[in-house]
Structure formats: C-alpha cells, structure tokens
N, C-alpha and C positions, 0 to 999 in steps of 0.2 A: 535700859542697860547702857552704861557709858562705854566709851571706846576701850578703856583699859580692860574691863571685864571681857568684852568681845575678843580682844587680842589674846588674852590668856586662855580663852576657851578654844581657840582655833590653832594656836601655834606653840611650839616648844622652842627652847634655846633662843630666847628673845634677846635681841641686841638693842640696847637703849644707849643713846649718845647724849652726853651733857655738853652744853657750850654756854658761854657767858653772853648775855644779851648786850648788844652794842659794842661787840669786839669781833674782829680787830677795828672795825669802823662803826660808828654809832648807827648807821643805817643798814647794817648787814643782817639783822635778826631774821627777817623773813626769807632773804635769799639763802641763808644757811639752812633754814628749816626745809625749804623746797629742794635744795640740793641733796640733803640727807635722805629725804624721802625717795627721790629719784634713784639714789645710790643703794637703797635697800635697808635703811634703818627701820626698825620696827616701832620704836617709840623715841620721843625726844624729851629731854629735860633742859629747859631754858632757865639759866641762872639769872636772877636779878641781883646786880652787884650791891655790895655793902662794904663800908669802910673798915669793918673789923670782922673779917670772915674767919672765925677761929677754927672751923673744921677743915679749912682749905689749905693745901700746900702752896709753895711759892709760885707755881705756874698759874694757878687759878686766882690766887691773890693778885698777881700782876695784871692778869686780864680784867679783874674787877676794878683795879685802880685806873687802868687805862680807859675803861668804859665810863667810870665816874668822872674822870678828868675831861672826857668828851661830852659830859653833860647828861648822861643817862639817869633817868629817874623812873620810878614805877609809873607815873603818869605818862611819860613819853613811851615806855614800853607798851602800855595798854593801847596807846594810839597806834603804835606800829602793828600790834597784834590784831587790829581790826580787820586786816587783810589776811590773817593766818589761814582761815578756812576756805579762801578762794581756791587754793591749790594744794592744801595739806589735809589729808584725811586720817593719818595715823594718830595715835594718842599723843598728847602733848601735856607735860606738867611744867609748872614753875617751881624752881628751887631757890631758896634764899633764907634770910634770917628774919626773926620775929619783929625786930624794931621797925624796919620799913613797913611791915604789914600793919603794926599797931598805929604808926603815924598816918598811914593811908586810911586806916579804919577797917576793921575786919569785915564789917558788912559791905563797905564799898569795895574792898579787895575781892571778896567772894562773888559779888554781883558783877564786877568787871571781868573776872575770870570766866564766869558763865557767859557773859555777852560776847566775848571774843573766841569762845570755844575751847578754853582750857579744861582738861579732864581731872587734874589732880594737882596737889601741892606737896612739896617736901620742905618742911621748916624744922631743921634739926634742933634748934634751941627753943622750940615751943614745948613747954612741959606737958606731959600727958594729962595731968590733973587739970590744968588750965583749959586744955582743949575740951576735955570731957565736960567740965562745969560751965564754961563760958562760950565756947566757939563751935562745938560739935553740931548744934542745931542749925547754925548759920551755914556751915559747910554743906550739910545735908540738904538744906533748903535750896541751895544753888547747884546741887548735884556735883560737888567737888570732893573727890576722894582725898583724904589726908593720909599721907604715907609716913609711918613711923619707922625709926631706925633702931636696930639692935646691934649689939657688939658681942664679942666672945664673953664678956663679963656679965651680960644680961641674964638674970635668973629666970628659970622656967616659968615661975608664977607671973612675972612681968610680961614675958613673951605671950603667955595665954591671954593676959589682959589686953595687950596690944592687938592680938588677933581678934579679940571680941570687938574692939573699937574700929578695926580696919575694914575698908570696903574696896580695896584696890589690890595692893600687894604690900609685903613687908620687905624693907630694905635691910639686908644683912651686910654690915660693914665687915670687911675681911680682917680688920684689925681696929684698934682704938686709936691709931695714928691719924694724921691728916691725910688729905688726898695726895696722890702723886707717888706713893710708895709702890714697890713691886709686890705682886701677890706671891707669897711663899706659903704653900700648903704643907706645913709641918704637922707633927702629931697633934699639937694643940689646936691648930686651925681645923684640921680634919675632924678632930673630935667634936669641935663646936658646930661645924657644918652638918655632920652626921646627927648630932644631938637635935638640932632644929628640924632636920628632915624627918626624924623619927617621931616628932611631936604631932604629926598628922594635923597641921594647922588648916583652917578653912580657907585662908588666903594663900595665894602663890607667893614665892620669894624671889628676890633678885639680889645678886651679890654685887657690891660696888666697893670702890677704893682698892687700887692696886691692879686693876684690869687694864692692860695696855696693848695687847696684841691678840692674834688668833690663838696662840698657845694658852695664854692665861684665861682668855674667854672660854675656850673649850673646857679647861680645867674647872672653872667656876660652874659651868653648865652641868657638870657631873653631880653637883650638890643642890642646884636651884633651878628655877624655871628660865633663868637667863642672867645676863650681867650688864653692868652699866660702865661705860667708858667716858672719862672726863678729861683728865690731864693730857693724855696722849693726843686726843683730838684737838684740844685747845692749842697744843704745840704745833700740830700739823697745819693749822689754818693761820698761823701767825704772819706768814708772808706769802706773797704771790697770789695767783688767780684763785679765787674762792671755789669756783665750780670745779676746777682741776684738782685743787687740794682735797676737797671733800671726796671727789670720785676716786682719787688715788688712795686715800686713806681707807675708804670702804672696800676697795678691791682686795685689800689684805685680809679681809674676813670671809672671802669666798673660798669655798672648798675646804 
C-alpha cells in the first residue's frame, strides 16, 4: 500500500500543498518539502514547470516561468528529489503537463518517480483514454497513482469511469476556471459537490482550485476528504526566509 492510501485511511480533512519546483530559487525544492512537513502539511504536490500551463492562473504561471528561466528541467528535478526521502515521509505527488512527460519518456518518468519515492502524479492534460490504453500498465508497474480531475461539468458516467481507473484519490476542481480564483460555494457548486459525494465512489476526493485560507479549506472539507492549496502558498513564499514563510503560512490553518 502506498503512502497516499495509508494517509486517507488514517486521517480526515487532509491538507495538501502545491508548490512549483525550482521556485523561488532553483535549489529550494527539497527545503520547501521538509519545511512543509515540519509545519504540518499532510501531502505535497510538486509542480514541474511547463512553458504553456493552460490550467494555471497568473501566480503559478509566473512561478513556472521563473523556475524555467533558472534552468529547471525534469532531469534536474529528479536529481534534486534523490534526497527527498531522507527527511520527508508524507505522500508526495508530481503535478505538471503531458508534453514534458512524453519528451522524458513515460517509462523513464514512472521509473524515476519510483526511484525517488514519488507516490502519484497529476497530469491534467493526459487524456483518460490514452492513459488507459498506453500508460496505465507502466504507472501500475512502478506503483505510481495517476490522479484524474473532474469539474462541475463532468458527467456521472465519466466520474464512475475515472473512479474505476483511479487508485489514489479524485481531484475535484471547484470550477472550470484556472488556478487562483476564490472558492465560492453557490448553489451550482454545492449541487456539484453533493452530487459527487452521493455517488459513493471507491476513491476519496480532494477539492482544489480556489482554496486559499482556513475558511475556504474548512468549507471544502465539508464535501470532500480534504483540499489542495496552491496559489496562496506560492504567493507566500515569493519573498523572504523560506522556513519562516512556510511556518507562518501553515500556522493560519491551525485551529
């Protein structure tokens, strides 16, 4: 059983933090992971930067550009992650786009993930049919969970299909917009969250996009097993002492 499944079996209201690898400085990837674990994060999503991040808002786009400008590549990221499991034992996922994965080679990518201790991947633009036909076997061989995303517009039939293909959790986008918007639980969103919760899926669910503080995190946890914060955290570490910035940000989620 990988770390993702173990986490969901033992904990509720899971707080997962996204950050961009190689930001604010190219050598910060492991330092941020260790600081987040010390400060109480339950799970991490490390973004590998891409030049055309269509699902991301301006804050994460800017962090990706800065990381790429500083020379970050998947090869460098995996070299940095060789030290990940020396001090980090919470689940860690990689999140990014399919083109860099295809250029790196899916087999090479999954093998490298397994070697450095990555538990799962989120690749929003990887089509479900391509994953099922060409890549599922490779992911499973290396014990890498592939996390699918759903939106308010995703039909029940597709959600059940995704549930059948998943072995970690299902990522519920709070809206079809890019990252960085505020969570607004209106009638449409509440109906969507409640519809998914009533489907009795075999996989747990996490809500992302629009979660920025304790209030929106608690609201999301009413409908799912936890929530994912990205943009607000990337903003918080833009300047100043990393350890202090991470600690101060995570304190806002206590109590």
